C-alpha atoms as a printed R data frame, in Angstrom:
   type eleno elety resid chain resno       x       y       z
1  ATOM     1    CA   ASP     A     1 200.216  -7.286 133.422
2  ATOM     2    CA   ALA     A     2 201.393  -5.718 130.340
3  ATOM     3    CA   GLY     A     3 203.140  -3.059 131.957
4  ATOM     4    CA   VAL     A     4 200.423  -0.308 130.684
5  ATOM     5    CA   HIS     A     5 199.375   0.669 134.559
6  ATOM     6    CA   SER     A     6 202.080   3.625 134.845
7  ATOM     7    CA   LYS     A     7 201.647   4.866 131.191
8  ATOM     8    CA   ALA     A     8 199.860   8.205 130.684
9  ATOM     9    CA   TRP     A     9 197.678   6.567 128.021
10 ATOM    10    CA   TYR     A    10 196.337   4.162 130.208
11 ATOM    11    CA   ALA     A    11 192.834   4.836 131.492
12 ATOM    12    CA   ALA     A    12 192.374   2.542 134.435
13 ATOM    13    CA   THR     A    13 188.922   3.826 135.748
14 ATOM    14    CA   CYS     A    14 187.412   4.677 132.123
15 ATOM    15    CA   ASP     A    15 184.625   2.880 130.841
16 ATOM    16    CA   ARG     A    16 183.652   2.688 127.298
17 ATOM    17    CA   LYS     A    17 181.470   5.923 127.332
18 ATOM    18    CA   MET     A    18 184.010   7.940 129.177
19 ATOM    19    CA   ALA     A    19 186.960   6.939 126.909
20 ATOM    20    CA   GLU     A    20 184.712   7.868 123.748
21 ATOM    21    CA   ASP     A    21 183.832  11.120 125.277
22 ATOM    22    CA   ALA     A    22 187.507  11.947 126.019
23 ATOM    23    CA   LEU     A    23 188.377  11.190 122.521
24 ATOM    24    CA   TYR     A    24 185.701  13.234 121.120
25 ATOM    25    CA   ARG     A    25 186.599  16.016 123.037
26 ATOM    26    CA   SER     A    26 190.344  15.636 121.847
27 ATOM    27    CA   ASN     A    27 189.008  15.768 118.107
28 ATOM    28    CA   LYS     A    28 192.706  14.808 116.654
29 ATOM    29    CA   ASP     A    29 193.254  11.885 114.537
30 ATOM    30    CA   GLY     A    30 195.548   9.408 116.128
31 ATOM    31    CA   SER     A    31 194.198  10.156 119.661
32 ATOM    32    CA   PHE     A    32 194.171   6.712 121.733
33 ATOM    33    CA   LEU     A    33 193.938   5.219 125.308
34 ATOM    34    CA   ILE     A    34 193.608   1.749 126.586
35 ATOM    35    CA   ARG     A    35 191.245   0.791 129.033
36 ATOM    36    CA   LYS     A    36 190.160  -2.268 130.850
37 ATOM    37    CA   SER     A    37 187.781  -4.204 128.499
38 ATOM    38    CA   SER     A    38 184.143  -4.408 129.853
39 ATOM    39    CA   GLY     A    39 183.802  -7.881 130.139
40 ATOM    40    CA   GLN     A    40 186.799  -8.713 132.402
41 ATOM    41    CA   ASP     A    41 187.671 -11.424 130.415
42 ATOM    42    CA   SER     A    42 191.322 -12.635 130.993
43 ATOM    43    CA   ARG     A    43 191.608 -13.585 127.010
44 ATOM    44    CA   GLN     A    44 190.682  -9.900 126.219
45 ATOM    45    CA   PRO     A    45 191.803  -7.826 129.098
46 ATOM    46    CA   TYR     A    46 192.146  -4.605 127.710
47 ATOM    47    CA   THR     A    47 190.700  -2.229 124.535
48 ATOM    48    CA   LEU     A    48 192.443   0.186 122.385
49 ATOM    49    CA   VAL     A    49 189.999   3.021 121.747
50 ATOM    50    CA   VAL     A    50 191.201   5.303 118.791
51 ATOM    51    CA   PHE     A    51 189.874   8.526 117.191
52 ATOM    52    CA   TYR     A    52 190.116   8.688 113.467
53 ATOM    53    CA   ASN     A    53 188.503  10.456 111.036
54 ATOM    54    CA   ARG     A    54 185.694  12.039 113.510
55 ATOM    55    CA   ARG     A    55 185.093   8.417 114.753
56 ATOM    56    CA   VAL     A    56 185.857   6.525 117.619
57 ATOM    57    CA   TYR     A    57 186.961   2.774 117.300
58 ATOM    58    CA   ASN     A    58 187.107   0.236 120.125
59 ATOM    59    CA   ILE     A    59 189.544  -2.667 119.109
60 ATOM    60    CA   PRO     A    60 189.890  -5.620 121.519
61 ATOM    61    CA   ILE     A    61 193.465  -6.266 122.798
62 ATOM    62    CA   ARG     A    62 193.481  -9.945 123.316
63 ATOM    63    CA   PHE     A    63 195.948 -12.142 125.260
64 ATOM    64    CA   ILE     A    64 197.391 -15.428 123.836
65 ATOM    65    CA   GLU     A    65 198.247 -17.597 126.402
66 ATOM    66    CA   SER     A    66 200.409 -20.096 124.292
67 ATOM    67    CA   THR     A    67 202.700 -17.333 123.331
68 ATOM    68    CA   ARG     A    68 201.986 -15.225 126.189
69 ATOM    69    CA   GLN     A    69 201.714 -12.021 123.971
70 ATOM    70    CA   TYR     A    70 199.051  -9.580 123.297
71 ATOM    71    CA   ALA     A    71 197.593  -9.019 119.671
72 ATOM    72    CA   LEU     A    72 194.657  -6.683 118.475
73 ATOM    73    CA   GLY     A    73 191.207  -7.900 117.352
74 ATOM    74    CA   ARG     A    74 189.245 -11.257 117.760
75 ATOM    75    CA   GLU     A    75 190.769 -14.453 116.749
């Protein structure tokens, strides 16, 4: 648990489409949320969804077991 579950920007029940739709509606650069990754993989438990320049980006958040830390992107 990364301690995200109580944060306002954590969208526990959001799938990819819902997250993207919400950020398109916000239409504000820098808007973001964190959602559970679709694959339910322990090595990539979350996805950062960001709105920038009229586009939405889904960036994987991976968990590095050896350091017990999180990192953006794929290895």
